[in-house]
MDTraj code that builds the backbone (N, CA, C; nanometers):
import mdtraj as md
import numpy as np

residues = "MET GLY ALA ALA HIS VAL PRO GLY GLY GLY PRO GLN HIS PRO ARG ARG VAL SER THR THR CYS LEU PRO ALA THR LEU SER ARG ASP LEU VAL SER SER PRO TYR TRP PRO PRO THR GLY ALA GLY THR SER TRP GLY ASP ALA ARG LEU GLU GLU CYS ALA LYS ARG GLN ARG ALA LYS ALA GLY GLY GLY THR GLU CYS ARG ALA TRP ALA THR SER HIS HIS LEU ALA VAL VAL THR LEU ARG LEU THR ALA LEU GLY CYS PRO".split()
xyz = np.array([
    [-2.3046, -6.5613, 1.1327],
    [-2.2790, -6.4232, 1.1700],
    [-2.3477, -6.3338, 1.0675],
    [-2.4306, -6.2418, 1.1121],
    [-2.5010, -6.1515, 1.0221],
    [-2.4179, -6.0288, 0.9904],
    [-2.4667, -5.9523, 0.8953],
    [-2.3979, -5.8292, 0.8575],
    [-2.4241, -5.7230, 0.9627],
    [-2.3227, -5.6474, 0.9969],
    [-2.3354, -5.5401, 1.0952],
    [-2.3637, -5.4092, 1.0229],
    [-2.4431, -5.3237, 1.0848],
    [-2.4711, -5.1935, 1.0247],
    [-2.3629, -5.0948, 1.0668],
    [-2.3130, -5.0214, 0.9707],
    [-2.2124, -4.9194, 0.9972],
    [-2.2807, -4.7842, 0.9826],
    [-2.2823, -4.6995, 1.0891],
    [-2.3471, -4.5690, 1.0778],
    [-2.2928, -4.4903, 0.9589],
    [-2.3843, -4.4400, 0.8789],
    [-2.3438, -4.3601, 0.7640],
    [-2.3013, -4.4444, 0.6452],
    [-2.3145, -4.5729, 0.6546],
    [-2.2719, -4.6602, 0.5448],
    [-2.3644, -4.7779, 0.5301],
    [-2.3330, -4.8636, 0.4409],
    [-2.4124, -4.9834, 0.4164],
    [-2.3738, -5.0929, 0.5124],
    [-2.4271, -5.2103, 0.4887],
    [-2.3937, -5.3223, 0.5772],
    [-2.2476, -5.3616, 0.5616],
    [-2.1902, -5.4039, 0.6711],
    [-2.0512, -5.4477, 0.6699],
    [-2.0533, -5.6001, 0.6748],
    [-1.9957, -5.6625, 0.5731],
    [-1.9970, -5.8073, 0.5666],
    [-1.8783, -5.8638, 0.6426],
    [-1.8969, -5.9796, 0.7057],
    [-1.7855, -6.0408, 0.7780],
    [-1.6706, -6.0706, 0.6825],
    [-1.5498, -6.0612, 0.7341],
    [-1.4314, -6.0871, 0.6515],
    [-1.4239, -6.2346, 0.6184],
    [-1.3849, -6.2619, 0.4961],
    [-1.3632, -6.3992, 0.4534],
    [-1.2142, -6.4212, 0.4406],
    [-1.1665, -6.5277, 0.4964],
    [-1.0248, -6.5597, 0.4902],
    [-0.9975, -6.6301, 0.3582],
    [-0.8939, -6.5861, 0.2899],
    [-0.8569, -6.6448, 0.1628],
    [-0.7121, -6.6899, 0.1685],
    [-0.6788, -6.7920, 0.0935],
    [-0.5411, -6.8379, 0.0905],
    [-0.4576, -6.7535, -0.0044],
    [-0.5228, -6.6735, -0.0871],
    [-0.4500, -6.5832, -0.1756],
    [-0.5013, -6.4430, -0.1534],
    [-0.4150, -6.3473, -0.1733],
    [-0.4563, -6.2105, -0.1468],
    [-0.5048, -6.1425, -0.2720],
    [-0.4334, -6.1562, -0.3795],
    [-0.4737, -6.0920, -0.5033],
    [-0.4743, -6.1935, -0.6160],
    [-0.5917, -6.2434, -0.6507],
    [-0.5954, -6.3343, -0.7640],
    [-0.5472, -6.2637, -0.8902],
    [-0.5113, -6.3400, -0.9885],
    [-0.4582, -6.2838, -1.1127],
    [-0.5530, -6.1812, -1.1740],
    [-0.6829, -6.2067, -1.1666],
    [-0.7770, -6.1121, -1.2289],
    [-0.7752, -5.9777, -1.1583],
    [-0.7697, -5.9778, -1.0260],
    [-0.7644, -5.8517, -0.9519],
    [-0.6316, -5.7810, -0.9762],
    [-0.5238, -5.8563, -0.9799],
    [-0.3929, -5.7973, -1.0088],
    [-0.3913, -5.7351, -1.1481],
    [-0.4497, -5.8056, -1.2450],
    [-0.4558, -5.7512, -1.3821],
    [-0.5375, -5.6227, -1.3853],
    [-0.6497, -5.6199, -1.3124],
    [-0.7307, -5.4980, -1.3059],
    [-0.6495, -5.3826, -1.2474],
    [-0.5726, -5.4118, -1.1440],
    [-0.4921, -5.3085, -1.0791],
    [-0.3853, -5.2533, -1.1726],
    [-0.3082, -5.3412, -1.2345],
    [-0.1975, -5.2926, -1.3181],
    [-0.2457, -5.2279, -1.4476],
    [-0.3702, -5.2516, -1.4859],
    [-0.4228, -5.1864, -1.6061],
    [-0.5071, -5.0633, -1.5735],
    [-0.5186, -5.0290, -1.4457],
    [-0.6004, -4.9143, -1.4060],
    [-0.5217, -4.7837, -1.4196],
    [-0.5915, -4.6717, -1.4261],
    [-0.5232, -4.5430, -1.4339],
    [-0.4491, -4.5067, -1.3043],
    [-0.4722, -4.5827, -1.1980],
    [-0.4063, -4.5564, -1.0701],
    [-0.2711, -4.6256, -1.0592],
    [-0.2431, -4.7191, -1.1508],
    [-0.1149, -4.7888, -1.1501],
    [-0.0071, -4.6869, -1.1836],
    [0.1036, -4.6831, -1.1091],
    [0.2067, -4.5818, -1.1339],
    [0.2640, -4.5929, -1.2760],
    [0.2959, -4.4795, -1.3353],
    [0.3521, -4.4815, -1.4710],
    [0.4803, -4.5634, -1.4797],
    [0.5535, -4.5727, -1.3703],
    [0.6781, -4.6499, -1.3691],
    [0.6524, -4.7989, -1.3478],
    [0.5262, -4.8378, -1.3271],
    [0.4870, -4.9781, -1.3159],
    [0.5679, -5.0570, -1.2158],
    [0.6151, -5.1727, -1.2597],
    [0.6895, -5.2632, -1.1722],
    [0.8194, -5.2010, -1.1226],
    [0.8683, -5.0994, -1.1912],
    [0.9907, -5.0318, -1.1490],
    [0.9719, -4.9389, -1.0311],
    [0.8482, -4.9169, -0.9906],
    [0.8206, -4.8270, -0.8783],
    [0.8758, -4.8824, -0.7475],
    [0.8503, -5.0092, -0.7233],
    [0.8955, -5.0709, -0.5981],
    [0.9002, -5.2220, -0.6125],
    [0.9603, -5.2849, -0.5148],
    [0.9635, -5.4298, -0.5080],
    [0.8208, -5.4847, -0.5045],
    [0.7337, -5.4205, -0.4274],
    [0.5951, -5.4651, -0.4161],
    [0.5197, -5.4553, -0.5476],
    [0.5422, -5.3476, -0.6223],
    [0.4767, -5.3325, -0.7520],
    [0.5228, -5.4412, -0.8495],
    [0.6493, -5.4776, -0.8417],
    [0.7001, -5.5855, -0.9268],
    [0.6312, -5.7174, -0.8941],
    [0.6066, -5.7454, -0.7647],
    [0.5370, -5.8683, -0.7257],
    [0.3929, -5.8668, -0.7759],
    [0.3256, -5.7517, -0.7659],
    [0.1878, -5.7421, -0.8135],
    [0.1803, -5.7647, -0.9640],
    [0.2764, -5.7111, -1.0364],
    [0.2779, -5.7311, -1.1808],
    [0.3033, -5.8777, -1.2149],
    [0.3871, -5.9442, -1.1355],
    [0.4086, -6.0882, -1.1553],
    [0.2782, -6.1655, -1.1370],
    [0.2001, -6.1263, -1.0370],
    [0.0698, -6.1910, -1.0162],
    [-0.0205, -6.1679, -1.1362],
    [-0.0233, -6.0442, -1.1853],
    [-0.1086, -6.0103, -1.2993],
    [-0.0718, -6.0910, -1.4227],
    [0.0565, -6.1185, -1.4389],
    [0.1044, -6.1940, -1.5553],
    [0.1095, -6.3443, -1.5286],
    [0.0602, -6.3841, -1.4111],
    [0.0599, -6.5254, -1.3694],
    [0.2009, -6.5853, -1.3723],
    [0.2975, -6.5070, -1.3262],
    [0.4355, -6.5533, -1.3203],
    [0.4716, -6.6052, -1.1816],
    [0.3755, -6.6075, -1.0913],
    [0.3978, -6.6585, -0.9560],
    [0.3162, -6.7855, -0.9391],
    [0.3718, -6.8822, -0.8689],
    [0.2998, -7.0075, -0.8440],
    [0.1774, -6.9819, -0.7564],
    [0.1881, -6.8862, -0.6641],
    [0.0799, -6.8523, -0.5719],
    [0.0758, -6.7008, -0.5600],
    [-0.0430, -6.6451, -0.5571],
    [-0.0563, -6.4993, -0.5503],
    [0.0057, -6.4422, -0.4233],
    [-0.0077, -6.5103, -0.3138],
    [0.0487, -6.4617, -0.1880],
    [-0.0582, -6.4498, -0.0825],
    [-0.0172, -6.4614, 0.0401],
    [-0.1100, -6.4495, 0.1515],
    [-0.1092, -6.3086, 0.2086],
    [-0.1726, -6.2934, 0.3213],
    [-0.1843, -6.1627, 0.3838],
    [-0.0512, -6.0980, 0.4160],
    [0.0437, -6.1780, 0.4623],
    [0.1758, -6.1234, 0.4959],
    [0.2441, -6.0673, 0.3723],
    [0.2393, -6.1425, 0.2625],
    [0.3017, -6.0956, 0.1391],
    [0.2324, -5.9702, 0.0871],
    [0.1012, -5.9705, 0.0892],
    [0.0271, -5.8544, 0.0382],
    [0.0558, -5.7285, 0.1188],
    [0.0657, -5.7419, 0.2496],
    [0.0999, -5.6253, 0.3322],
    [0.2407, -5.5768, 0.3005],
    [0.3329, -5.6693, 0.2783],
    [0.4696, -5.6313, 0.2433],
    [0.4722, -5.5591, 0.1087],
    [0.3980, -5.6109, 0.0105],
    [0.3936, -5.5475, -0.1215],
    [0.3341, -5.4082, -0.1126],
    [0.2247, -5.3942, -0.0375],
    [0.1588, -5.2639, -0.0236],
    [0.2487, -5.1653, 0.0506],
    [0.3172, -5.2126, 0.1553],
    [0.4085, -5.1249, 0.2292],
    [0.5217, -5.0781, 0.1395],
    [0.5779, -5.1691, 0.0620],
    [0.6840, -5.1343, -0.0316],
    [0.6363, -5.0272, -0.1296],
    [0.5163, -5.0467, -0.1840],
    [0.4591, -4.9502, -0.2782],
    [0.4422, -4.8132, -0.2132],
    [0.3802, -4.8097, -0.0975],
    [0.3510, -4.6819, -0.0331],
    [0.4776, -4.6083, 0.0108],
    [0.5760, -4.6802, 0.0617],
    [0.7021, -4.6155, 0.0981],
    [0.7699, -4.5552, -0.0255],
    [0.7673, -4.6276, -0.1365],
    [0.8288, -4.5769, -0.2594],
    [0.7558, -4.4535, -0.3112],
    [0.6225, -4.4578, -0.3125],
    [0.5442, -4.3454, -0.3643],
    [0.5625, -4.2211, -0.2768],
    [0.5593, -4.2379, -0.1458],
    [0.5780, -4.1238, -0.0555],
    [0.7187, -4.0666, -0.0710],
    [0.8188, -4.1529, -0.0786],
    [0.9565, -4.1069, -0.0951],
    [0.9729, -4.0301, -0.2260],
    [0.9167, -4.0818, -0.3353],
    [0.9249, -4.0125, -0.4641],
    [0.8544, -3.8774, -0.4590],
    [0.7404, -3.8737, -0.3912],
    [0.6648, -3.7475, -0.3807],
    [0.7409, -3.6457, -0.2978],
    [0.7976, -3.6871, -0.1862],
    [0.8750, -3.5953, -0.1032],
    [0.9980, -3.5440, -0.1774],
    [1.0619, -3.6321, -0.2532],
    [1.1780, -3.5920, -0.3330],
    [1.1375, -3.4873, -0.4368],
    [1.0234, -3.5096, -0.5015],
    [0.9740, -3.4151, -0.6025],
    [0.9427, -3.2790, -0.5413],
    [0.9011, -3.2795, -0.4157],
    [0.8685, -3.1535, -0.3470],
    [0.9912, -3.0874, -0.2865],
    [1.1053, -3.1564, -0.2933],
    [1.2279, -3.1016, -0.2361],
    [1.2361, -3.1112, -0.0852],
    [1.1605, -3.2038, -0.0298],
    [1.1614, -3.2229, 0.1157],
    [1.2683, -3.3250, 0.1528],
    [1.3316, -3.3053, 0.2700],
    [1.4351, -3.4008, 0.3120],
    [1.3780, -3.5355, 0.3436],
])
top = md.Topology()
chain = top.add_chain()
for i, resn in enumerate(residues, 1):
    res = top.add_residue(resn, chain, resSeq=i)
    for name in ("N", "CA", "C"):
        top.add_atom(name, md.element.get_by_symbol(name[0]), res)
traj = md.Trajectory(xyz[None], top)
């Protein structure tokens, strides 16, 4: 399968299936980036799992289902905290 051209962008490479979603190195990059929430693993259940991956405290990084759950947990927590800060119900 060749790379497909995306209008306005570069070539789009076919997706590769992996048995792990976030290897320890990628998790470490994430938790050490300026985008990592100041509250770290305390932000959400998902953030705690990502930090465990970064510290190699998990036997397996996790598959697609786990990664989606971690990301959903993170995003729900961040949106809820932001709405609370804005005084929105």
